[in-house]
All heavy atoms as TSV, in Angstrom:
chain	resi	resn	atom	element	x	y	z
A	1	MET	N	N	142.113	108.088	114.799
A	1	MET	CA	C	140.660	107.975	114.869
A	1	MET	C	C	140.068	108.915	113.833
A	1	MET	O	O	140.515	110.033	113.658
A	1	MET	CB	C	140.208	108.311	116.292
A	1	MET	CG	C	138.769	108.050	116.623
A	1	MET	SD	S	138.035	106.403	116.469
A	1	MET	CE	C	139.015	105.342	117.436
A	2	SER	N	N	139.026	108.484	113.179
A	2	SER	CA	C	138.390	109.257	112.116
A	2	SER	C	C	137.402	110.277	112.679
A	2	SER	O	O	136.839	110.100	113.748
A	2	SER	CB	C	137.652	108.297	111.186
A	2	SER	OG	O	136.916	109.009	110.232
A	3	ASP	N	N	137.188	111.339	111.917
A	3	ASP	CA	C	136.185	112.338	112.278
A	3	ASP	C	C	134.790	111.923	111.808
A	3	ASP	O	O	133.830	112.645	112.037
A	3	ASP	CB	C	136.526	113.685	111.658
A	3	ASP	CG	C	137.753	114.308	112.290
A	3	ASP	OD1	O	138.053	113.967	113.458
A	3	ASP	OD2	O	138.406	115.124	111.626
A	4	LEU	N	N	134.685	110.795	111.128
A	4	LEU	CA	C	133.392	110.329	110.640
A	4	LEU	C	C	132.544	109.790	111.778
A	4	LEU	O	O	133.047	109.120	112.678
A	4	LEU	CB	C	133.582	109.236	109.588
A	4	LEU	CG	C	134.352	109.627	108.340
A	4	LEU	CD1	C	134.546	108.405	107.447
A	4	LEU	CD2	C	133.635	110.725	107.590
A	5	GLN	N	N	131.253	110.065	111.728
A	5	GLN	CA	C	130.330	109.560	112.737
A	5	GLN	C	C	129.414	108.526	112.091
A	5	GLN	O	O	128.759	108.806	111.085
A	5	GLN	CB	C	129.495	110.695	113.316
A	5	GLN	CG	C	128.581	110.232	114.419
A	5	GLN	CD	C	127.817	111.399	115.033
A	5	GLN	OE1	O	127.732	112.477	114.465
A	5	GLN	NE2	N	127.255	111.166	116.191
A	6	LYS	N	N	129.368	107.336	112.649
A	6	LYS	CA	C	128.538	106.266	112.107
A	6	LYS	C	C	127.064	106.542	112.419
A	6	LYS	O	O	126.703	106.827	113.560
A	6	LYS	CB	C	128.949	104.924	112.714
A	6	LYS	CG	C	128.188	103.754	112.144
A	6	LYS	CD	C	128.697	102.451	112.718
A	6	LYS	CE	C	127.930	101.279	112.175
A	6	LYS	NZ	N	128.443	100.015	112.676
A	7	LEU	N	N	126.221	106.488	111.381
A	7	LEU	CA	C	124.792	106.715	111.553
A	7	LEU	C	C	124.004	105.416	111.694
A	7	LEU	O	O	122.962	105.388	112.313
A	7	LEU	CB	C	124.238	107.496	110.354
A	7	LEU	CG	C	124.799	108.890	110.155
A	7	LEU	CD1	C	124.249	109.495	108.879
A	7	LEU	CD2	C	124.459	109.766	111.348
A	8	GLY	N	N	124.475	104.378	111.077
A	8	GLY	CA	C	123.757	103.107	111.108
A	8	GLY	C	C	124.196	102.243	109.946
A	8	GLY	O	O	125.214	102.507	109.318
A	9	GLY	N	N	123.400	101.226	109.647
A	9	GLY	CA	C	123.727	100.308	108.564
A	9	GLY	C	C	122.583	100.188	107.580
A	9	GLY	O	O	121.435	100.476	107.898
A	10	LEU	N	N	122.921	99.752	106.374
A	10	LEU	CA	C	121.930	99.528	105.332
A	10	LEU	C	C	122.008	98.079	104.873
A	10	LEU	O	O	123.073	97.478	104.870
A	10	LEU	CB	C	122.187	100.450	104.133
A	10	LEU	CG	C	122.079	101.941	104.377
A	10	LEU	CD1	C	122.529	102.707	103.133
A	10	LEU	CD2	C	120.653	102.325	104.741
A	11	TRP	N	N	120.878	97.542	104.461
A	11	TRP	CA	C	120.795	96.199	103.927
A	11	TRP	C	C	120.416	96.281	102.462
A	11	TRP	O	O	119.534	97.064	102.084
A	11	TRP	CB	C	119.743	95.382	104.675
A	11	TRP	CG	C	120.194	94.942	106.022
A	11	TRP	CD1	C	120.668	93.709	106.360
A	11	TRP	CD2	C	120.226	95.709	107.223
A	11	TRP	NE1	N	121.002	93.675	107.690
A	11	TRP	CE2	C	120.735	94.902	108.249
A	11	TRP	CE3	C	119.882	97.034	107.539
A	11	TRP	CZ2	C	120.896	95.339	109.554
A	11	TRP	CZ3	C	120.046	97.475	108.833
A	11	TRP	CH2	C	120.543	96.627	109.820
A	12	ALA	N	N	121.086	95.495	101.618
A	12	ALA	CA	C	120.727	95.414	100.208
A	12	ALA	C	C	119.554	94.447	100.080
A	12	ALA	O	O	119.557	93.367	100.672
A	12	ALA	CB	C	121.915	94.915	99.382
A	13	ASN	N	N	118.543	94.854	99.334
A	13	ASN	CA	C	117.339	94.062	99.124
A	13	ASN	C	C	116.989	94.068	97.646
A	13	ASN	O	O	117.507	94.876	96.881
A	13	ASN	CB	C	116.150	94.684	99.885
A	13	ASN	CG	C	116.397	94.763	101.361
A	13	ASN	OD1	O	116.206	93.814	102.076
A	13	ASN	ND2	N	116.831	95.936	101.833
A	14	LYS	N	N	116.102	93.205	97.232
A	14	LYS	CA	C	115.579	93.196	95.872
A	14	LYS	C	C	114.089	93.464	95.937
A	14	LYS	O	O	113.380	92.891	96.765
A	14	LYS	CB	C	115.800	91.836	95.206
A	14	LYS	CG	C	117.256	91.457	95.056
A	14	LYS	CD	C	117.757	91.852	93.721
A	14	LYS	CE	C	119.196	91.342	93.581
A	14	LYS	NZ	N	119.924	92.028	92.585
A	15	ASP	N	N	113.592	94.341	95.042
A	15	ASP	CA	C	112.152	94.580	94.990
A	15	ASP	C	C	111.493	93.496	94.142
A	15	ASP	O	O	112.156	92.591	93.640
A	15	ASP	CB	C	111.837	95.994	94.491
A	15	ASP	CG	C	112.148	96.216	93.019
A	15	ASP	OD1	O	112.475	95.252	92.299
A	15	ASP	OD2	O	112.051	97.371	92.574
A	16	LYS	N	N	110.186	93.583	93.957
A	16	LYS	CA	C	109.459	92.545	93.227
A	16	LYS	C	C	109.848	92.487	91.759
A	16	LYS	O	O	109.582	91.490	91.091
A	16	LYS	CB	C	107.966	92.758	93.373
A	16	LYS	CG	C	107.469	94.094	92.906
A	16	LYS	CD	C	106.024	94.296	93.251
A	16	LYS	CE	C	105.625	95.744	93.001
A	16	LYS	NZ	N	104.360	96.053	93.612
A	17	ASN	N	N	110.517	93.530	91.247
A	17	ASN	CA	C	110.993	93.543	89.864
A	17	ASN	C	C	112.459	93.150	89.743
A	17	ASN	O	O	113.036	93.210	88.673
A	17	ASN	CB	C	110.788	94.931	89.249
A	17	ASN	CG	C	109.327	95.314	89.208
A	17	ASN	OD1	O	108.483	94.508	88.833
A	17	ASN	ND2	N	109.023	96.530	89.611
A	18	GLY	N	N	113.084	92.790	90.865
A	18	GLY	CA	C	114.473	92.363	90.863
A	18	GLY	C	C	115.486	93.488	90.989
A	18	GLY	O	O	116.684	93.242	90.931
A	19	LYS	N	N	115.027	94.733	91.157
A	19	LYS	CA	C	115.947	95.861	91.321
A	19	LYS	C	C	116.465	95.908	92.754
A	19	LYS	O	O	115.728	95.633	93.702
A	19	LYS	CB	C	115.250	97.176	91.005
A	19	LYS	CG	C	114.990	97.393	89.551
A	19	LYS	CD	C	114.487	98.797	89.334
A	19	LYS	CE	C	114.708	99.193	87.907
A	19	LYS	NZ	N	114.482	100.621	87.717
A	20	THR	N	N	117.728	96.266	92.897
A	20	THR	CA	C	118.339	96.372	94.211
A	20	THR	C	C	118.021	97.724	94.832
A	20	THR	O	O	118.052	98.744	94.160
A	20	THR	CB	C	119.863	96.210	94.112
A	20	THR	OG1	O	120.149	94.920	93.568
A	20	THR	CG2	C	120.533	96.340	95.469
A	21	TYR	N	N	117.694	97.704	96.119
A	21	TYR	CA	C	117.532	98.930	96.889
A	21	TYR	C	C	118.132	98.681	98.265
A	21	TYR	O	O	118.444	97.551	98.628
A	21	TYR	CB	C	116.060	99.367	96.987
A	21	TYR	CG	C	115.193	98.446	97.813
A	21	TYR	CD1	C	114.972	98.696	99.154
A	21	TYR	CD2	C	114.593	97.333	97.244
A	21	TYR	CE1	C	114.183	97.860	99.928
A	21	TYR	CE2	C	113.797	96.491	98.001
A	21	TYR	CZ	C	113.590	96.762	99.332
A	21	TYR	OH	O	112.809	95.930	100.086
A	22	PHE	N	N	118.350	99.743	99.013
A	22	PHE	CA	C	118.957	99.655	100.334
A	22	PHE	C	C	117.982	100.198	101.368
A	22	PHE	O	O	117.282	101.173	101.122
A	22	PHE	CB	C	120.260	100.457	100.379
A	22	PHE	CG	C	121.239	100.007	99.347
A	22	PHE	CD1	C	121.304	100.615	98.110
A	22	PHE	CD2	C	122.088	98.947	99.611
A	22	PHE	CE1	C	122.189	100.186	97.143
A	22	PHE	CE2	C	122.985	98.503	98.652
A	22	PHE	CZ	C	123.036	99.123	97.411
A	23	SER	N	N	117.944	99.552	102.528
A	23	SER	CA	C	117.055	100.012	103.591
A	23	SER	C	C	117.722	99.823	104.942
A	23	SER	O	O	118.607	98.995	105.106
A	23	SER	CB	C	115.722	99.261	103.551
A	23	SER	OG	O	115.919	97.899	103.881
A	24	GLY	N	N	117.265	100.619	105.909
A	24	GLY	CA	C	117.768	100.512	107.269
A	24	GLY	C	C	116.956	101.375	108.201
A	24	GLY	O	O	116.255	102.291	107.772
A	25	ASN	N	N	116.998	101.064	109.478
A	25	ASN	CA	C	116.315	101.846	110.501
A	25	ASN	C	C	117.345	102.670	111.250
A	25	ASN	O	O	118.368	102.149	111.685
A	25	ASN	CB	C	115.580	100.933	111.481
A	25	ASN	CG	C	114.458	100.186	110.808
A	25	ASN	OD1	O	113.754	100.726	109.970
A	25	ASN	ND2	N	114.292	98.922	111.153
A	26	PHE	N	N	117.071	103.967	111.409
A	26	PHE	CA	C	118.030	104.839	112.062
A	26	PHE	C	C	117.563	105.322	113.420
A	26	PHE	O	O	118.332	105.832	114.187
A	26	PHE	CB	C	118.389	106.009	111.145
A	26	PHE	CG	C	119.251	105.540	110.005
A	26	PHE	CD1	C	118.693	105.107	108.830
A	26	PHE	CD2	C	120.615	105.475	110.154
A	26	PHE	CE1	C	119.485	104.639	107.797
A	26	PHE	CE2	C	121.416	105.006	109.142
A	26	PHE	CZ	C	120.844	104.583	107.956
A	27	THR	N	N	116.314	105.218	113.693
A	27	THR	CA	C	115.775	105.439	115.032
A	27	THR	C	C	114.610	104.468	115.142
A	27	THR	O	O	114.205	103.872	114.151
A	27	THR	CB	C	115.251	106.884	115.247
A	27	THR	OG1	O	114.056	107.066	114.485
A	27	THR	CG2	C	116.283	107.928	114.847
A	28	PRO	N	N	114.044	104.300	116.301
A	28	PRO	CA	C	112.892	103.394	116.393
A	28	PRO	C	C	111.716	103.838	115.529
A	28	PRO	O	O	110.829	103.066	115.253
A	28	PRO	CB	C	112.515	103.445	117.870
A	28	PRO	CG	C	113.735	103.895	118.568
A	28	PRO	CD	C	114.466	104.777	117.603
A	29	PHE	N	N	111.725	105.093	115.071
A	29	PHE	CA	C	110.572	105.627	114.346
A	29	PHE	C	C	110.854	105.974	112.891
A	29	PHE	O	O	109.960	106.350	112.165
A	29	PHE	CB	C	110.049	106.875	115.060
A	29	PHE	CG	C	109.820	106.636	116.523
A	29	PHE	CD1	C	110.690	107.157	117.456
A	29	PHE	CD2	C	108.765	105.850	116.953
A	29	PHE	CE1	C	110.493	106.915	118.812
A	29	PHE	CE2	C	108.571	105.613	118.301
A	29	PHE	CZ	C	109.434	106.136	119.238
A	30	THR	N	N	112.112	105.882	112.454
A	30	THR	CA	C	112.476	106.329	111.114
A	30	THR	C	C	113.148	105.224	110.324
A	30	THR	O	O	114.055	104.563	110.804
A	30	THR	CB	C	113.432	107.538	111.183
A	30	THR	OG1	O	112.832	108.550	111.965
A	30	THR	CG2	C	113.733	108.089	109.808
A	31	LYS	N	N	112.685	105.040	109.098
A	31	LYS	CA	C	113.266	104.080	108.165
A	31	LYS	C	C	113.809	104.882	106.983
A	31	LYS	O	O	113.234	105.895	106.584
A	31	LYS	CB	C	112.179	103.134	107.675
A	31	LYS	CG	C	112.656	102.106	106.696
A	31	LYS	CD	C	111.529	101.273	106.106
A	31	LYS	CE	C	110.368	101.098	107.009
A	31	LYS	NZ	N	109.324	100.240	106.513
A	32	ILE	N	N	114.919	104.440	106.415
A	32	ILE	CA	C	115.487	105.096	105.240
A	32	ILE	C	C	115.459	104.097	104.086
A	32	ILE	O	O	115.707	102.910	104.281
A	32	ILE	CB	C	116.918	105.605	105.517
A	32	ILE	CG1	C	117.413	106.460	104.372
A	32	ILE	CG2	C	117.869	104.486	105.794
A	32	ILE	CD1	C	118.701	107.194	104.666
A	33	LEU	N	N	115.116	104.579	102.909
A	33	LEU	CA	C	115.112	103.770	101.692
A	33	LEU	C	C	115.922	104.513	100.636
A	33	LEU	O	O	115.718	105.705	100.414
A	33	LEU	CB	C	113.693	103.561	101.173
A	33	LEU	CG	C	112.743	102.834	102.102
A	33	LEU	CD1	C	111.312	102.973	101.606
A	33	LEU	CD2	C	113.130	101.385	102.216
A	34	ILE	N	N	116.847	103.813	99.993
A	34	ILE	CA	C	117.666	104.388	98.928
A	34	ILE	C	C	117.533	103.473	97.725
A	34	ILE	O	O	117.773	102.274	97.821
A	34	ILE	CB	C	119.140	104.498	99.343
A	34	ILE	CG1	C	119.274	105.400	100.574
A	34	ILE	CG2	C	119.990	105.025	98.184
A	34	ILE	CD1	C	120.665	105.431	101.161
A	35	TYR	N	N	117.123	104.070	96.600
A	35	TYR	CA	C	116.960	103.264	95.404
A	35	TYR	C	C	117.443	104.031	94.183
A	35	TYR	O	O	117.558	105.254	94.190
A	35	TYR	CB	C	115.513	102.807	95.236
A	35	TYR	CG	C	114.512	103.935	95.154
A	35	TYR	CD1	C	114.097	104.425	93.943
A	35	TYR	CD2	C	114.002	104.509	96.318
A	35	TYR	CE1	C	113.190	105.460	93.879
A	35	TYR	CE2	C	113.089	105.542	96.250
A	35	TYR	CZ	C	112.688	106.016	95.019
A	35	TYR	OH	O	111.795	107.039	94.961
A	36	GLU	N	N	117.745	103.290	93.131
A	36	GLU	CA	C	118.234	103.886	91.899
A	36	GLU	C	C	117.168	104.801	91.302
A	36	GLU	O	O	115.978	104.471	91.297
A	36	GLU	CB	C	118.601	102.790	90.911
A	36	GLU	CG	C	119.300	103.304	89.690
A	36	GLU	CD	C	119.798	102.187	88.790
A	36	GLU	OE1	O	119.658	101.011	89.149
A	36	GLU	OE2	O	120.325	102.511	87.724
A	37	ASN	N	N	117.587	105.934	90.796
A	37	ASN	CA	C	116.672	106.893	90.194
A	37	ASN	C	C	116.267	106.395	88.808
A	37	ASN	O	O	116.989	106.568	87.837
A	37	ASN	CB	C	117.335	108.268	90.102
A	37	ASN	CG	C	116.408	109.325	89.552
A	37	ASN	OD1	O	115.245	109.069	89.279
A	37	ASN	ND2	N	116.934	110.521	89.394
A	38	SER	N	N	115.102	105.784	88.709
A	38	SER	CA	C	114.641	105.247	87.432
A	38	SER	C	C	114.070	106.336	86.531
A	38	SER	O	O	113.700	106.059	85.395
A	38	SER	CB	C	113.610	104.144	87.670
A	38	SER	OG	O	112.515	104.645	88.399
A	39	TYR	N	N	114.000	107.568	87.025
A	39	TYR	CA	C	113.501	108.695	86.234
A	39	TYR	C	C	114.622	109.637	85.812
A	39	TYR	O	O	114.369	110.769	85.436
A	39	TYR	CB	C	112.440	109.466	87.028
A	39	TYR	CG	C	111.247	108.622	87.360
A	39	TYR	CD1	C	111.072	108.096	88.635
A	39	TYR	CD2	C	110.291	108.331	86.392
A	39	TYR	CE1	C	109.981	107.308	88.935
A	39	TYR	CE2	C	109.190	107.547	86.684
A	39	TYR	CZ	C	109.043	107.039	87.953
A	39	TYR	OH	O	107.967	106.265	88.242
A	40	LYS	N	N	115.846	109.169	85.862
A	40	LYS	CA	C	116.992	110.006	85.492
A	40	LYS	C	C	116.936	110.301	83.998
A	40	LYS	O	O	116.950	109.393	83.177
A	40	LYS	CB	C	118.293	109.294	85.857
A	40	LYS	CG	C	119.511	110.123	85.598
A	40	LYS	CD	C	120.759	109.475	86.135
A	40	LYS	CE	C	121.941	110.358	85.815
A	40	LYS	NZ	N	123.098	110.036	86.589
A	41	ASN	N	N	116.858	111.599	83.653
A	41	ASN	CA	C	116.755	112.014	82.260
A	41	ASN	C	C	118.011	112.696	81.732
A	41	ASN	O	O	118.229	112.738	80.535
A	41	ASN	CB	C	115.571	112.970	82.077
A	41	ASN	CG	C	114.255	112.280	82.322
A	41	ASN	OD1	O	114.026	111.181	81.847
A	41	ASN	ND2	N	113.387	112.920	83.085
A	42	LYS	N	N	118.806	113.252	82.639
A	42	LYS	CA	C	120.023	113.943	82.203
A	42	LYS	C	C	121.144	113.646	83.195
A	42	LYS	O	O	120.908	113.202	84.308
A	42	LYS	CB	C	119.777	115.439	82.050
A	42	LYS	CG	C	119.227	116.104	83.276
A	42	LYS	CD	C	118.824	117.544	82.993
A	42	LYS	CE	C	118.289	118.117	84.285
A	42	LYS	NZ	N	117.194	118.971	84.177
A	43	GLU	N	N	122.348	113.886	82.774
A	43	GLU	CA	C	123.540	113.554	83.566
A	43	GLU	C	C	123.534	114.227	84.932
A	43	GLU	O	O	124.045	113.660	85.906
A	43	GLU	CB	C	124.797	113.949	82.781
A	43	GLU	CG	C	126.080	113.458	83.388
A	43	GLU	CD	C	126.184	111.938	83.431
A	43	GLU	OE1	O	125.633	111.267	82.542
A	43	GLU	OE2	O	126.808	111.419	84.376
A	44	SER	N	N	122.944	115.414	85.043
A	44	SER	CA	C	122.958	116.140	86.316
A	44	SER	C	C	121.901	115.627	87.309
A	44	SER	O	O	121.912	116.021	88.464
A	44	SER	CB	C	122.749	117.639	86.072
A	44	SER	OG	O	121.507	117.873	85.436
A	45	ASP	N	N	120.991	114.750	86.874
A	45	ASP	CA	C	120.017	114.148	87.789
A	45	ASP	C	C	120.731	113.165	88.712
A	45	ASP	O	O	121.718	112.542	88.314
A	45	ASP	CB	C	118.920	113.413	87.009
A	45	ASP	CG	C	117.973	114.345	86.284
A	45	ASP	OD1	O	117.939	115.545	86.614
A	45	ASP	OD2	O	117.269	113.873	85.376
A	46	PRO	N	N	120.249	112.999	89.948
A	46	PRO	CA	C	120.930	112.086	90.882
A	46	PRO	C	C	120.833	110.628	90.431
A	46	PRO	O	O	119.856	110.218	89.794
A	46	PRO	CB	C	120.187	112.298	92.199
A	46	PRO	CG	C	118.863	112.856	91.813
A	46	PRO	CD	C	119.066	113.618	90.548
A	47	ASP	N	N	121.853	109.849	90.765
A	47	ASP	CA	C	121.861	108.416	90.444
A	47	ASP	C	C	120.948	107.636	91.383
A	47	ASP	O	O	120.354	106.640	90.993
A	47	ASP	CB	C	123.279	107.853	90.549
A	47	ASP	CG	C	124.194	108.470	89.506
A	47	ASP	OD1	O	123.756	108.645	88.351
A	47	ASP	OD2	O	125.347	108.781	89.856
A	48	TYR	N	N	120.858	108.077	92.635
A	48	TYR	CA	C	120.038	107.409	93.645
A	48	TYR	C	C	119.160	108.446	94.338
A	48	TYR	O	O	119.517	109.615	94.429
A	48	TYR	CB	C	120.922	106.713	94.691
A	48	TYR	CG	C	121.644	105.524	94.120
A	48	TYR	CD1	C	122.868	105.675	93.486
A	48	TYR	CD2	C	121.091	104.252	94.197
A	48	TYR	CE1	C	123.529	104.591	92.937
A	48	TYR	CE2	C	121.746	103.159	93.652
A	48	TYR	CZ	C	122.965	103.339	93.023
A	48	TYR	OH	O	123.602	102.268	92.475
A	49	VAL	N	N	118.027	107.990	94.835
A	49	VAL	CA	C	117.092	108.847	95.557
A	49	VAL	C	C	116.892	108.253	96.946
A	49	VAL	O	O	116.797	107.030	97.102
A	49	VAL	CB	C	115.746	108.934	94.808
A	49	VAL	CG1	C	114.780	109.827	95.536
A	49	VAL	CG2	C	115.959	109.432	93.391
A	50	MET	N	N	116.832	109.112	97.969
A	50	MET	CA	C	116.693	108.656	99.348
A	50	MET	C	C	115.375	109.173	99.913
A	50	MET	O	O	115.023	110.330	99.726
A	50	MET	CB	C	117.862	109.173	100.191
A	50	MET	CG	C	117.805	108.769	101.634
A	50	MET	SD	S	119.276	109.216	102.589
A	50	MET	CE	C	119.484	110.939	102.251
A	51	HIS	N	N	114.658	108.275	100.596
A	51	HIS	CA	C	113.409	108.647	101.249
A	51	HIS	C	C	113.466	108.263	102.723
A	51	HIS	O	O	114.041	107.233	103.077
A	51	HIS	CB	C	112.218	107.907	100.620
A	51	HIS	CG	C	111.854	108.415	99.277
A	51	HIS	ND1	N	110.918	109.383	99.086
A	51	HIS	CD2	C	112.311	108.087	98.056
A	51	HIS	CE1	C	110.800	109.627	97.793
A	51	HIS	NE2	N	111.643	108.857	97.146
A	52	LEU	N	N	112.864	109.076	103.562
A	52	LEU	CA	C	112.644	108.747	104.961
A	52	LEU	C	C	111.190	108.343	105.098
A	52	LEU	O	O	110.308	108.973	104.523
A	52	LEU	CB	C	112.932	109.933	105.874
A	52	LEU	CG	C	114.380	110.379	105.970
A	52	LEU	CD1	C	114.476	111.620	106.846
A	52	LEU	CD2	C	115.254	109.277	106.510
A	53	ALA	N	N	110.929	107.286	105.832
A	53	ALA	CA	C	109.559	106.825	106.052
A	53	ALA	C	C	109.387	106.514	107.530
A	53	ALA	O	O	110.331	106.121	108.215
A	53	ALA	CB	C	109.277	105.578	105.224
A	54	GLU	N	N	108.190	106.699	108.012
A	54	GLU	CA	C	107.881	106.364	109.399
A	54	GLU	C	C	107.708	104.855	109.503
A	54	GLU	O	O	107.036	104.246	108.670
A	54	GLU	CB	C	106.594	107.064	109.823
A	54	GLU	CG	C	106.259	106.871	111.276
A	54	GLU	CD	C	105.015	107.652	111.676
A	54	GLU	OE1	O	104.634	108.579	110.952
A	54	GLU	OE2	O	104.442	107.315	112.703
A	55	ASN	N	N	108.364	104.247	110.484
A	55	ASN	CA	C	108.169	102.816	110.718
A	55	ASN	C	C	106.729	102.577	111.135
A	55	ASN	O	O	106.170	103.336	111.921
A	55	ASN	CB	C	109.090	102.304	111.832
A	55	ASN	CG	C	110.466	101.985	111.326
A	55	ASN	OD1	O	110.692	101.844	110.143
A	55	ASN	ND2	N	111.398	101.875	112.238
A	56	LYS	N	N	106.158	101.516	110.609
A	56	LYS	CA	C	104.810	101.154	111.025
A	56	LYS	C	C	104.849	100.694	112.473
A	56	LYS	O	O	105.848	100.154	112.941
A	56	LYS	CB	C	104.276	100.051	110.125
A	56	LYS	CG	C	104.124	100.511	108.697
A	56	LYS	CD	C	103.641	99.396	107.814
A	56	LYS	CE	C	103.472	99.918	106.420
A	56	LYS	NZ	N	104.287	99.292	105.437
A	57	LYS	N	N	103.792	100.918	113.189
A	57	LYS	CA	C	103.734	100.556	114.606
A	57	LYS	C	C	104.095	99.084	114.794
A	57	LYS	O	O	103.546	98.215	114.136
A	57	LYS	CB	C	102.336	100.814	115.161
A	57	LYS	CG	C	102.246	100.658	116.651
A	57	LYS	CD	C	100.900	101.073	117.171
A	57	LYS	CE	C	100.870	100.963	118.674
A	57	LYS	NZ	N	99.608	101.422	119.217
A	58	GLY	N	N	105.055	98.844	115.652
A	58	GLY	CA	C	105.475	97.480	115.960
A	58	GLY	C	C	106.472	96.893	114.976
A	58	GLY	O	O	106.914	95.787	115.155
A	59	GLU	N	N	106.845	97.617	113.924
A	59	GLU	CA	C	107.788	97.085	112.955
A	59	GLU	C	C	109.195	97.139	113.533
A	59	GLU	O	O	109.675	98.183	113.927
A	59	GLU	CB	C	107.732	97.892	111.658
A	59	GLU	CG	C	108.593	97.317	110.566
A	59	GLU	CD	C	108.441	98.107	109.272
A	59	GLU	OE1	O	108.663	99.312	109.292
A	59	GLU	OE2	O	108.100	97.486	108.266
A	60	THR	N	N	109.852	96.007	113.591
A	60	THR	CA	C	111.204	95.966	114.132
A	60	THR	C	C	112.189	95.395	113.142
A	60	THR	O	O	113.379	95.433	113.362
A	60	THR	CB	C	111.253	95.107	115.412
A	60	THR	OG1	O	110.787	93.798	115.097
A	60	THR	CG2	C	110.399	95.717	116.510
A	61	GLU	N	N	111.728	94.851	112.029
A	61	GLU	CA	C	112.616	94.261	111.044
A	61	GLU	C	C	113.439	95.340	110.372
A	61	GLU	O	O	112.936	96.408	110.042
A	61	GLU	CB	C	111.781	93.509	109.998
A	61	GLU	CG	C	112.617	92.693	109.044
A	61	GLU	CD	C	111.739	91.893	108.106
A	61	GLU	OE1	O	110.839	91.212	108.588
A	61	GLU	OE2	O	111.968	91.986	106.893
A	62	SER	N	N	114.723	95.091	110.156
A	62	SER	CA	C	115.608	96.078	109.559
A	62	SER	C	C	115.393	96.227	108.069
A	62	SER	O	O	115.692	97.252	107.495
A	62	SER	CB	C	117.068	95.686	109.810
A	62	SER	OG	O	117.334	95.722	111.181
A	63	LYS	N	N	114.892	95.184	107.413
A	63	LYS	CA	C	114.708	95.230	105.976
A	63	LYS	C	C	113.293	95.676	105.641
A	63	LYS	O	O	112.334	95.224	106.241
A	63	LYS	CB	C	114.962	93.861	105.358
A	63	LYS	CG	C	116.395	93.394	105.516
A	63	LYS	CD	C	116.581	92.056	104.882
A	63	LYS	CE	C	118.003	91.569	105.069
A	63	LYS	NZ	N	118.214	90.269	104.487
A	64	ALA	N	N	113.184	96.551	104.654
A	64	ALA	CA	C	111.865	96.994	104.204
A	64	ALA	C	C	111.223	95.900	103.360
A	64	ALA	O	O	111.893	95.044	102.803
A	64	ALA	CB	C	112.008	98.262	103.372
A	65	LYS	N	N	109.921	95.943	103.258
A	65	LYS	CA	C	109.185	95.024	102.432
A	65	LYS	C	C	108.972	95.645	101.065
A	65	LYS	O	O	108.999	96.849	100.915
A	65	LYS	CB	C	107.855	94.696	103.111
A	65	LYS	CG	C	108.050	94.001	104.450
A	65	LYS	CD	C	106.727	93.923	105.188
A	65	LYS	CE	C	106.890	93.304	106.543
A	65	LYS	NZ	N	107.821	93.969	107.402
A	66	ASP	N	N	108.727	94.813	100.026
A	66	ASP	CA	C	108.509	95.337	98.679
A	66	ASP	C	C	107.417	96.380	98.642
A	66	ASP	O	O	107.479	97.327	97.877
A	66	ASP	CB	C	108.131	94.201	97.713
A	66	ASP	CG	C	109.327	93.346	97.344
A	66	ASP	OD1	O	110.464	93.780	97.604
A	66	ASP	OD2	O	109.116	92.267	96.791
A	67	SER	N	N	106.396	96.249	99.491
A	67	SER	CA	C	105.301	97.213	99.478
A	67	SER	C	C	105.737	98.594	99.960
A	67	SER	O	O	105.032	99.566	99.752
A	67	SER	CB	C	104.142	96.701	100.339
A	67	SER	OG	O	104.565	96.529	101.664
A	68	ASP	N	N	106.922	98.691	100.594
A	68	ASP	CA	C	107.437	99.980	101.057
A	68	ASP	C	C	108.138	100.756	99.946
A	68	ASP	O	O	108.416	101.932	100.103
A	68	ASP	CB	C	108.450	99.777	102.195
A	68	ASP	CG	C	107.825	99.194	103.426
A	68	ASP	OD1	O	106.642	99.484	103.684
A	68	ASP	OD2	O	108.524	98.445	104.138
A	69	ILE	N	N	108.425	100.090	98.834
A	69	ILE	CA	C	109.175	100.722	97.759
A	69	ILE	C	C	108.236	101.607	96.948
A	69	ILE	O	O	107.194	101.165	96.507
A	69	ILE	CB	C	109.822	99.662	96.839
A	69	ILE	CG1	C	110.648	98.691	97.665
A	69	ILE	CG2	C	110.679	100.325	95.771
A	69	ILE	CD1	C	111.697	99.332	98.529
A	70	PRO	N	N	108.620	102.874	96.737
A	70	PRO	CA	C	107.723	103.823	96.088
A	70	PRO	C	C	107.663	103.709	94.564
A	70	PRO	O	O	107.319	104.652	93.895
A	70	PRO	CB	C	108.279	105.173	96.522
A	70	PRO	CG	C	109.715	104.916	96.746
A	70	PRO	CD	C	109.808	103.498	97.265
A	71	TYR	N	N	108.033	102.585	93.990
A	71	TYR	CA	C	107.867	102.394	92.544
A	71	TYR	C	C	107.373	101.014	92.268
A	71	TYR	O	O	107.280	100.176	93.104
A	71	TYR	CB	C	109.142	102.684	91.758
A	71	TYR	CG	C	110.358	101.900	92.184
A	71	TYR	CD1	C	110.543	100.608	91.725
A	71	TYR	CD2	C	111.295	102.429	93.043
A	71	TYR	CE1	C	111.654	99.885	92.121
A	71	TYR	CE2	C	112.400	101.722	93.428
A	71	TYR	CZ	C	112.573	100.446	92.954
A	71	TYR	OH	O	113.666	99.741	93.332
C-alpha cells in the first residue's frame, strides 16, 4: 500500500483560446485551477500556476467555465 493520499481528481479543459487547463473541486466550497504559466520569462519560473477559487453558490459541476480562467 502506498503512503500517498488521494486528494481528488482533475479534468482537462480547453479555454476560449484553445489552451488546456485543469480543474477540479476538492471540497464543496473550493475549486482548483491549474494552467500553463504564459508569463514564464526564465527557466526558474514555474511551468504551471495553481489557483484556489471559491465555488459559486449552487455550483456543482466539476469542470470550470472559461469565465473562471484568470487569463
